[in-house]
C-alpha positions in Angstrom: 89.9 -6.2 49.2 88.2 -4.2 51.9 87.1 -0.6 51.3 87.1 1.8 54.2 85.4 5.2 54.3 86.7 7.6 56.9 84.8 10.8 58.0 87.0 13.9 57.6 84.3 16.3 58.9 81.4 18.0 57.1 80.9 16.3 53.7 84.5 15.3 53.3 85.4 11.6 53.2 88.5 9.6 52.6 88.0 6.3 50.7 90.8 3.8 51.2 90.9 0.5 49.2 93.6 -2.1 49.8 94.4 -5.2 47.8 96.7 -7.9 49.2 99.7 -9.2 47.2 97.7 -12.3 46.4 94.8 -10.3 44.9 97.3 -8.2 42.8 99.0 -11.4 41.6 95.6 -13.0 40.7 94.5 -9.9 38.8 97.9 -9.7 37.0 97.6 -13.3 35.9 94.1 -12.6 34.6 95.3 -9.7 32.5 98.4 -11.5 31.4 96.2 -14.4 30.1 94.3 -11.9 27.9 97.6 -10.6 26.4 98.9 -14.1 25.9 95.7 -15.0 24.0 95.4 -11.8 21.9 98.7 -10.0 22.0 100.7 -9.7 18.8 104.4 -10.6 18.7 106.4 -10.6 15.5 107.0 -14.1 14.3 104.1 -15.7 16.3 100.4 -16.2 15.7 98.1 -14.7 18.4 98.0 -17.0 21.3 101.3 -18.8 20.5 103.9 -16.3 21.7 105.9 -17.3 24.8 104.8 -15.6 28.0 108.2 -14.2 28.5 108.0 -12.3 25.2 104.5 -11.0 26.1 105.8 -9.7 29.4 108.7 -8.0 27.8 106.7 -6.4 25.0 103.5 -5.5 26.9 104.8 -5.1 30.4 103.8 -1.4 30.9 100.4 -1.9 29.3 99.7 -5.0 31.4 100.6 -3.1 34.6 98.3 -0.2 33.5 95.4 -2.6 32.7 95.9 -4.3 36.1 95.8 -0.9 37.8 92.7 0.2 35.9 90.8 -3.0 36.7 91.8 -3.0 40.4 90.8 0.7 40.8 87.5 0.3 38.9 86.5 -2.8 40.7 87.5 -1.4 44.1 85.7 1.9 43.5 82.5 0.2 42.3 82.5 -2.2 45.2 83.0 0.7 47.6 80.1 2.6 46.1 77.8 -0.5 46.4 78.9 -1.5 49.9 79.4 1.9 51.6 76.5 3.7 49.8 78.0 7.1 49.3 77.5 9.5 46.4 80.7 11.5 45.5 80.2 15.1 44.3 83.8 16.3 44.0 87.3 14.8 44.2 89.8 16.6 46.4 92.9 14.4 46.4 94.1 11.0 45.0 97.0 8.8 45.9 97.9 5.3 44.8 100.7 2.7 45.0 102.5 1.5 41.9 101.5 -1.9 40.5 104.2 -4.5 41.3 103.7 -8.3 41.3 104.3 -9.7 44.8 103.3 -6.4 46.5 100.0 -5.1 47.7 98.2 -2.2 45.9 96.1 0.5 47.5 94.6 3.8 46.6 93.2 6.7 48.7 90.7 9.1 47.4 89.7 12.2 49.4 86.4 13.7 48.2 83.1 15.4 49.1 80.0 13.3 49.2 76.3 14.1 49.0 74.7 14.4 52.5 72.0 11.8 53.4 69.6 13.7 55.7 66.8 12.0 57.5 63.9 14.5 57.4 60.8 14.3 59.6 57.8 16.6 60.2 57.2 17.3 56.5 53.6 16.1 56.5 50.9 18.5 57.7 52.9 21.7 57.0 50.6 24.7 57.6 49.7 26.5 54.4 47.1 29.3 53.9 45.3 30.3 50.7 42.9 33.3 50.7 40.0 33.8 48.3 40.9 35.9 45.3 38.5 38.8 45.0 39.3 41.4 42.2 37.8 44.8 43.0 36.1 46.8 40.3 38.6 49.7 41.1 41.5 47.4 40.1 39.8 46.6 36.8 39.2 50.3 36.2 42.8 51.1 36.9 44.0 48.4 34.5 41.7 49.6 31.8 43.1 53.1 32.3 46.6 51.8 31.9 45.6 50.0 28.7 44.3 53.2 27.2 47.4 55.1 28.3 49.7 52.4 26.8 47.9 52.6 23.5 47.8 56.4 23.6 50.1 58.9 21.9 51.9 62.1 23.0 50.6 65.4 21.6 51.7 69.0 22.1 50.0 70.4 25.2 47.9 73.5 24.9 49.6 76.8 25.1 50.2 77.9 28.7 49.9 74.4 30.1 52.3 73.6 33.0 54.1 70.3 33.0 52.4 67.5 35.0 53.8 64.1 36.0 54.2 61.7 33.0 54.6 64.6 30.5 57.6 64.8 28.2 59.3 68.1 28.6 61.7 69.7 26.1 64.1 72.2 27.8 67.5 73.9 27.6 69.9 73.8 30.6 73.3 75.0 31.7 75.1 74.0 34.9 77.6 75.6 37.2 79.6 74.2 40.1 81.0 76.4 42.8 80.3 79.4 40.6 82.1 78.1 37.5 80.6 76.7 34.3 80.2 73.0 34.7 82.0 72.1 31.5 85.3 73.5 32.8 85.8 70.4 35.0 84.4 67.7 32.8 86.0 65.7 30.0 84.5 65.5 26.5 82.5 62.3 27.2 80.6 64.1 30.0 80.0 67.5 28.4 76.3 66.7 28.0 76.0 67.0 31.8 77.1 70.6 31.6 74.7 72.0 29.1 72.3 71.0 26.4 69.7 72.4 24.0 66.2 70.8 23.3 66.9 68.1 25.9 63.9 65.7 26.6 63.0 64.3 30.0 59.9 62.8 31.6 58.3 64.9 34.3 57.9 63.1 37.5 59.7 60.3 39.2 61.6 58.9 36.1 65.3 58.2 35.6 67.3 60.8 33.6 70.8 61.8 32.6 70.4 64.5 35.3 69.6 62.7 38.5 66.3 63.9 40.1 65.4 66.4 37.3 62.0 64.8 36.6 60.1 65.9 39.8 61.6 69.4 39.5 60.0 69.9 36.0 56.5 69.4 37.3 54.7 72.8 37.3 57.0 74.5 34.8 55.4 76.0 31.7 56.9 76.8 28.3 59.1 79.9 28.4 59.7 79.6 32.1 63.2 79.6 33.5 64.1 78.2 37.0 67.2 77.6 39.0 67.4 73.9 40.0 69.9 72.1 42.3 71.0 68.7 41.2 72.7 66.5 43.8 74.9 63.8 42.2 75.1 60.5 44.2 78.4 59.2 45.6 78.4 56.4 43.1 77.6 58.5 40.0 79.2 57.3 36.8 81.1 60.6 36.3 83.8 60.6 39.0 84.2 64.4 38.9 80.6 64.9 40.0 80.3 62.2 42.7 78.8 63.6 45.9 78.6 67.1 44.6 75.7 69.5 44.0 75.5 71.5 40.8 73.3 74.5 40.0 71.3 74.5 36.7 69.4 77.1 34.8 66.5 75.3 33.2 64.2 76.8 30.5 61.2 74.8 29.4 60.5 75.1 25.6 57.8 72.5 24.9 55.5 70.0 26.7 54.0 66.9 25.2 51.2 65.1 27.0 50.0 61.6 26.7 46.5 61.4 25.3 44.8 58.0 26.2 43.4 55.9 23.4 39.6 55.9 23.2 37.6 52.9 24.2 36.7 52.0 20.7 36.5 48.9 18.4 40.2 49.2 17.4 41.3 49.0 21.0 38.9 46.1 21.7 40.2 44.2 18.7 43.8 44.8 19.7 43.1 42.9 22.9 40.9 40.2 21.4 37.7 41.6 23.0 34.3 42.1 21.4 33.4 45.2 23.4 34.1 47.1 26.7 32.3 44.5 28.8 34.3 41.7 27.2 37.6 43.6 27.7 36.8 44.2 31.4 36.1 40.5 31.8 39.4 39.6 30.2 41.2 42.1 32.5 39.5 40.6 35.5 40.6 37.1 34.5 44.2 38.3 33.9 44.2 40.0 37.4 42.9 36.8 38.9 45.6 34.8 37.3 48.2 37.2 38.5 46.8 37.2 42.0 46.8 33.4 41.9 50.4 33.4 40.7 51.4 35.7 43.5 49.6 33.6 46.1 51.1 30.4 44.7 54.6 31.8 45.0 53.8 32.8 48.6 52.6 29.2 49.3 55.8 27.8 47.8 57.9 30.2 49.8 56.0 29.1 53.0 56.5 25.5 52.1 60.2 25.9 51.5 60.6 27.9 54.7 58.8 25.1 56.6 61.0 22.4 55.0 64.2 24.3 56.0 62.9 24.2 59.6 62.0 20.5 59.6 63.8 18.2 62.1 66.9 16.8 60.3 67.2 19.8 57.9 70.3 21.2 59.6 73.0 19.2 57.8 76.4 19.9 56.2 76.6 20.8 52.5 79.4 20.0 50.1 81.3 23.2 49.9 82.3 22.5 46.3 78.6 22.5 45.3 78.0 25.7 47.3 80.9 27.4 45.6 79.7 26.3 42.1 76.1 27.4 42.8 77.2 30.7 44.2 79.5 31.5 41.3 76.7 30.7 38.9 74.3 33.0 40.7 76.9 35.8 40.8 77.5 35.5 37.1 73.8 35.7 36.3 73.3 38.7 38.6 76.2 40.6 37.1 75.0 39.8 33.6 71.5 40.9 34.4 72.7 44.2 36.0 74.9 44.9 32.9 71.9 44.3 30.6 69.9 46.8 32.7 72.6 49.4 32.0 74.2 49.6 35.4 77.7 51.1 35.1 80.6 48.6 35.6 82.0 50.6 38.5 78.7 50.4 40.4 78.5 46.7 39.9 82.1 46.3 41.0 81.5 48.4 44.1 78.6 46.1 45.2 80.3 42.8 44.3 80.9 41.8 47.9 77.2 42.3 48.7 76.2 40.4 45.6 78.5 37.5 46.5 77.3 37.3 50.1 73.6 37.2 49.0 74.4 34.7 46.3 76.1 32.4 48.8 73.1 32.6 51.1 70.7 31.8 48.3 73.0 29.0 47.0 73.0 27.3 50.5 69.2 27.5 50.8 68.8 26.2 47.2 71.1 23.2 47.7 69.6 22.4 51.1 66.1 22.4 49.7 67.2 20.0 46.9 68.7 17.5 49.3 65.6 17.8 51.6 63.2 17.1 48.8 65.4 14.2 47.5 65.4 12.7 51.0 61.6 13.0 51.2 61.3 11.4 47.8 63.4 8.5 48.9 61.5 8.1 52.1 58.1 8.2 50.4 59.4 6.0 47.5 58.5 8.6 44.9 60.2 7.7 41.6 60.0 8.0 37.9 60.2 4.8 35.8 62.0 4.6 32.4 58.7 4.3 30.7 57.3 7.4 32.4 60.4 9.3 31.5 60.0 8.3 27.9 56.3 9.2 27.8 57.0 12.6 29.4 59.7 13.4 26.8 57.3 12.4 24.0 54.5 14.5 25.4 56.7 17.6 25.7 58.8 17.4 22.6 57.3 14.8 20.2 60.7 13.2 19.5 62.2 12.6 23.0 65.4 11.0 21.7 66.1 14.0 19.4 65.4 16.4 22.3 67.9 14.5 24.6 70.6 14.5 21.9 70.2 18.2 21.3 70.3 18.9 25.1 73.4 16.8 25.5 75.2 18.5 22.6 74.3 22.0 24.0 75.3 21.2 27.5 78.4 19.2 26.4 77.4 16.2 28.4 76.1 12.7 27.8 72.6 11.7 26.9 72.4 9.6 30.1 73.3 12.6 32.1 70.5 14.6 30.4 67.9 11.9 31.1 69.1 11.6 34.7 68.7 15.4 35.2 65.2 15.4 33.7 64.2 12.4 35.8 65.4 14.2 38.9 63.4 17.3 38.0 60.2 15.3 37.5 60.8 13.4 40.8 61.2 16.7 42.7 58.1 18.1 41.1 56.2 15.0 42.2 57.5 15.4 45.7 56.4 19.0 45.9 52.9 17.8 44.8 53.0 15.2 47.5 53.9 17.8 50.1 51.1 20.1 48.9 48.6 17.2 49.0 49.6 16.4 52.6 49.8 19.9 53.9 47.4 21.3 56.5 45.5 23.9 54.4 43.5 26.8 55.8 41.6 29.7 54.2 38.7 30.0 51.8 40.9 30.0 48.6 42.4 26.6 49.0 40.7 24.9 46.0 41.5 27.6 43.6 45.2 27.9 44.6 45.8 24.1 44.6 44.1 23.8 41.2 46.3 26.7 39.9 49.5 25.2 41.3 48.6 21.8 39.8 48.1 23.3 36.4 51.5 25.0 36.5 53.5 21.8 36.4 52.4 18.7 34.4 52.4 15.6 36.5 53.1 12.2 34.7 52.2 8.7 35.6 49.5 9.4 38.1 
């Protein structure tokens, strides 16, 4: 038996395994011996039935077992000898099993690339010192007071300002005709309404762009306002059109900030204003470190994608799978945010194109990191995997069983996925340790990034 792996271009390969008639005959004899020993034939004890009766009664099963053994042994031998990792089957052909004739099978598939990456040590990374200005703390404290505040009726004669809630009546016309003449029942609220509420300023509203036009209006005041509906507006009859509205303001409610008092301090786990300011500064520092860490990670990934050897073919089946998964998540997220189905559908080509680009970069980075891990002999032992599972979940075996059940896969597959994730995390840590750092914030950022991911088996 001699396995041959042919290159079909890209990540496509053709595996051909051939057995001679002598090899087929030897395997047939091996399987037949098992059936002679253990096969059951009426009137005979196991192991005492004539071979001819065994052939007659179990002929099809013997041929199937011969085929399965030859295929399994040939495939495993090919994996060991030719060192390839299949990711998707494309086509399969095989000969029938017949004694006295050779047997062969041909499998067309996509395999994982095996890039040889260089230049990944000494990647230039910069980290600036985090310095939170007093003004930033003041602004955050102001936001905290506003978030904890409440809306109250504005004093009589007060004009609406940005962030106020305005109650008003409106009635619209289009080309001189009442707007409700051209709208179906589901869109009548766009034509006119009483005691309608909207936020003054740059806020979304049922009437596009109404918020900024309410600024400066006082209760009892009536204004004519033009509303331009976008081309992708949810109501088809108004897409790309401009309607005229008569708007009369009736009431204004203004947000009154919460006082800096003991109740507010307690709500945020602070003893007093100074303590609250200190907590705000710490939170802003953590956020700034998070932002800088993401920037460092982006710079590292960009550099890895530009390393010598990083321009290799990807398995198109994996690209397609990753792309489809991204598109699904993006569409679901947009739907949760309330985007109309028509708007999502109109942008599906753009969403798909961006998802494919992201999918290719994601997969390429995975293969690059895995290649570096192999080159640097970065691994995760069975004991380290077991210790990590216990440290994270307490009962590692129960966690694995639950994950396998939810993912509808095997426990071994779950453990392999976790092992791969840990190895990739270790590889990233290796790259960060061996980077060429600059800037006066290196220690803080490296410490922050190290704390984000727990490393095992140091």
